[in-house]
C-alpha positions in Angstrom: 0.0 0.0 0.1 1.4 3.4 -0.9 2.8 5.3 2.1 3.4 9.0 2.6 6.2 9.6 -0.1 4.3 7.8 -2.9 0.9 9.6 -1.9 2.8 12.9 -1.9 4.2 12.3 -5.4 0.8 11.7 -6.7 -0.6 14.9 -4.9 2.1 17.1 -6.5 1.3 15.6 -9.9 -2.5 16.4 -9.3 -1.6 19.8 -8.2 0.2 20.5 -11.5 -2.3 18.9 -13.9 -5.7 18.9 -12.1 -5.8 21.9 -9.8 -8.2 24.9 -10.6 -9.8 22.8 -13.5 -13.6 22.7 -13.6 -15.1 19.2 -14.0 -17.2 19.0 -17.2 -18.4 15.4 -16.3 -17.5 12.3 -14.5 -18.2 8.6 -15.5 -18.0 5.8 -13.1 -17.2 2.4 -14.9 -17.3 0.3 -11.8 -19.5 0.6 -9.0 -17.0 -0.7 -6.5 -14.9 2.2 -7.3 -17.3 4.5 -5.4 -18.6 2.0 -2.8 -17.7 4.4 0.0 -20.0 7.0 -1.6 -23.2 5.6 -0.2 -25.5 7.6 -2.5 -24.2 5.7 -5.5 -22.3 6.1 -8.8 -25.0 8.3 -10.4 -25.0 10.8 -7.3 -21.3 10.8 -7.2 -20.8 11.8 -10.9 -23.7 14.4 -10.6 -22.1 16.1 -7.5 -18.7 16.4 -9.4 -20.0 18.2 -12.6 -19.6 21.8 -12.9 -17.3 22.3 -9.9 -13.9 23.7 -9.6 -11.1 21.6 -8.1 -9.0 23.3 -5.5 -5.5 22.6 -4.5 -5.1 18.8 -3.8 -4.4 18.1 0.0 -2.8 15.3 1.8 -2.5 14.1 5.5 -0.3 10.9 5.9 -1.5 8.4 3.2 -4.8 10.2 2.7 -5.2 12.4 -0.6 -8.3 14.5 -1.4 -9.3 17.0 -3.9 -11.3 19.9 -2.5 -14.3 21.2 -4.5 -14.2 25.0 -4.2 -17.0 26.8 -2.6 -18.9 23.5 -1.7 -17.5 22.6 1.7 -16.9 19.0 0.1 -14.0 17.0 -1.2 -13.2 13.9 -3.1 -11.3 11.5 -0.9 -8.9 9.1 -2.8 -8.4 5.7 -1.3 -5.6 4.1 -3.4 -5.7 0.9 -1.5 -3.2 -1.8 -3.0 -3.2 -0.8 -6.6 -5.1 2.4 -7.2 -3.7 4.8 -9.7 -4.6 8.5 -10.5 -3.6 9.2 -14.0 -3.7 12.2 -16.1 -4.0 11.0 -19.7 -4.9 12.7 -23.1 -8.5 12.1 -24.1 -7.5 10.1 -27.0 -5.4 7.7 -24.8 -6.8 4.1 -25.1 -8.7 3.2 -21.8 -6.7 1.3 -19.3 -7.8 -2.4 -18.7 -8.8 -1.7 -15.0 -10.1 1.9 -15.7 -12.7 2.6 -13.1 -13.6 6.3 -13.0 -13.0 9.1 -15.7 -13.2 12.8 -15.0 -13.3 15.2 -17.9 -12.6 18.9 -17.5 -14.3 22.0 -19.2 -11.3 23.4 -20.8 -9.0 22.9 -23.8 -6.0 21.4 -22.2 -6.8 18.0 -23.8 -6.2 15.7 -20.6 -8.5 14.0 -18.3 -8.2 12.4 -14.7 -8.5 8.6 -14.6 -8.9 6.3 -11.5 -7.4 3.0 -12.5 -7.6 0.1 -10.0 -6.7 -3.4 -10.8 -7.6 -5.0 -7.5 -10.6 -2.7 -6.7 -9.7 -2.3 -3.1 -9.4 1.5 -3.6 -11.9 4.1 -4.6 -13.0 7.8 -4.8 -15.9 9.1 -2.3 -17.4 12.6 -1.6 -17.3 13.8 1.9 -18.0 17.2 3.9 -15.0 18.9 5.1 -14.1 20.2 8.5 -13.4 23.9 9.4 -9.7 22.7 8.9 -10.4 21.5 5.4 -10.1 17.8 6.0 -12.8 15.3 4.9 -14.8 14.6 7.8 -14.0 10.8 7.7 -10.5 11.3 8.4 -10.5 14.1 10.9 -9.2 11.6 13.5 -5.8 11.1 11.6 -2.8 12.6 13.0 -0.5 14.9 11.3 2.4 13.5 9.5 6.0 14.1 10.3 6.6 16.3 7.3 3.7 18.6 8.4 5.1 21.9 9.5 2.7 21.7 12.5 3.5 18.3 13.6 4.3 18.4 17.6 7.4 16.6 18.2 7.0 16.9 22.0 3.5 15.9 22.1 4.4 12.7 20.0 7.2 11.9 22.5 4.8 12.3 25.4 2.3 10.0 23.6 5.0 7.5 23.1 5.9 7.6 26.8 2.3 7.2 27.8 1.7 4.1 25.4 2.1 0.6 26.6 3.3 -0.5 23.1 6.4 -1.1 21.0 8.0 1.4 18.7 7.1 0.1 15.5 3.3 -0.4 16.5 3.6 3.3 17.6 4.9 4.5 14.1 2.1 2.6 12.3 -0.5 4.1 14.7 -2.4 6.7 12.5 -3.7 8.3 15.6 -0.2 9.3 16.8 1.7 9.9 13.5 0.1 9.4 10.1 1.9 8.4 6.8 4.4 5.7 8.0 3.7 2.2 6.7 5.8 -0.9 7.0 8.5 0.0 4.6 9.5 3.5 6.0 9.2 2.3 9.7 11.7 -0.4 9.0 13.9 2.0 7.2 13.9 4.6 10.1 14.3 2.0 12.8 17.4 0.7 11.0 18.8 4.2 10.7 18.1 4.8 14.3 19.4 1.3 15.6 16.2 0.6 17.1 14.7 -2.8 17.4 11.0 -2.9 16.3 10.0 -4.4 19.7 11.5 -1.7 21.8 9.1 -0.4 24.3 7.9 3.1 23.8 8.1 3.8 27.5 11.9 3.4 27.4 12.4 6.0 24.6 14.1 9.2 26.1 13.5 12.6 24.4 16.7 12.5 22.6 16.0 9.1 21.2 12.5 10.2 20.1 14.0 13.3 18.4 16.7 11.2 16.6 13.8 8.7 15.4 11.8 11.4 14.0 14.8 12.8 12.2 15.3 9.5 10.6 11.7 9.2 9.7 11.8 12.5 8.0 15.1 12.0 6.4 14.0 8.5 4.9 10.8 10.0 3.6 12.4 13.1 2.0 14.8 10.8 0.4 12.0 8.6 -1.0 10.1 11.8 -2.4 13.4 12.8 -4.1 13.3 9.8 -6.4 9.5 9.6 -6.7 8.7 6.9 -4.0 9.1 3.3 -3.8 7.9 0.9 -6.4 8.1 -2.7 -6.1 5.8 -3.6 -9.1 4.0 -1.8 -11.8 1.0 -0.8 -9.5 2.5 2.3 -7.9 3.0 5.0 -10.3 2.8 8.9 -10.5 0.1 10.7 -12.4 2.1 10.2 -15.4 2.5 6.5 -15.1 6.2 6.7 -14.1 7.6 4.4 -11.2 9.6 5.5 -8.3 13.2 4.3 -7.6 13.7 4.4 -3.8 13.5 0.6 -3.6 17.2 0.6 -4.9 18.3 2.6 -1.9 16.5 0.6 0.9 18.9 -0.4 3.8 16.6 -2.9 5.6 13.1 -3.6 3.9 13.4 -6.7 1.4 16.9 -7.3 2.1 16.7 -10.7 4.0 19.8 -12.5 4.0 21.8 -9.8 2.4 24.6 -8.0 4.4 23.6 -5.0 6.6 25.2 -2.0 4.8 26.6 -0.7 8.2 28.1 -3.8 9.8 27.9 -6.6 7.4 25.8 -8.9 9.4 23.0 -10.6 7.3 19.5 -8.7 7.6 16.8 -10.8 9.1 13.0 -11.0 8.5 10.5 -11.8 11.1 6.6 -12.2 10.9 5.0 -9.3 12.6 1.3 -8.5 12.7 0.5 -10.2 9.3 3.6 -8.3 7.7 7.1 -8.7 7.8 9.9 -6.7 9.9 13.4 -6.5 8.5 16.2 -5.8 10.8 19.9 -6.1 11.5 20.3 -8.5 14.5 23.7 -6.7 15.6 22.9 -3.0 14.9 19.3 -3.4 16.1 19.6 -5.6 19.2 16.1 -6.8 20.8 15.2 -5.3 24.1 15.9 -7.3 27.3 13.3 -9.5 28.7 12.7 -8.8 32.2 11.3 -11.3 34.6 
C-alpha cells in the first residue's frame, strides 16, 4: 500500500495537472470504485459536475481533491493498486479503468482512476473547518507537516504501553508511516522494532523522528518506492527508492553498516526487516 512519499508524489502531480480545473463530467465505470460514496455512482458523478477543483491536499497516506465553494472534497483511497493518472483524451482506456473525469477546458487531458484489485476508490465527503474530509478528521498530522508537534508525540509514546514500530504505524499518533519506512527509519536509528516506547528518551525520540523525515524526504526525491507496476505517479512513472532501501526486503543480504545478514521476522500479518547486530532486541525482564 502506498505510504506518505508515494501519496505525496501523486498529490504534487495532481496539483500541477488538475488543480483549478472545472469538472465537465464524470463517468463511473465500476460501482466498487465509489462504494464508499453511499449515495451511489450516479450521485457521485452528478455532484462533481460543474465544480472547480481546488489545490489537492494530503494528510499522511490520505489524499483529497477539494471542490471549491462547496464544503466538500473527493477523498481518494488508493488501496493496494489504485492509480490516479492524467491522460490525453485520446489515450486508450486502461484495462482496469474505473472512473474518468473530464474537464471544461481545452488542455486535452482528463483524470482517470485505475484500480486492478478494486480495493481503492473515490468518495465525496463534507469537510471540517480545517479543510479535511470529515471521515479522516481523527488522523494525526504526519512528520513532514510543519505543525507536527514533536514534543506531544514523545509524550504520547511515553504514555503508550506499546512497542516502537506499532507506534509508528498508529495513525492516531503519527500518520503516513507504513511498514517500509518504519523498518528503514528504525534501521537508521538502530532501534529494534519491539523496543518498548516507554523506554524512549526525548533525545531518542527526536533522533527517530529525524530519521523518519530523512528517509521520507529521500524517497520523495526519487519518486517513492515501486516494487511492481501498480504504484506510479500521475504520468505513469515508477519511483526508484527501492534501490536505496537499507533494511526492507533485504533478508539475507549484508547490513550496509556492519555486514551482518539482515533478518526478516513475521510481524502483525506483515514482515519486519532488521539487523540483529545493529538493532538488538530489548531485554526480557522477569
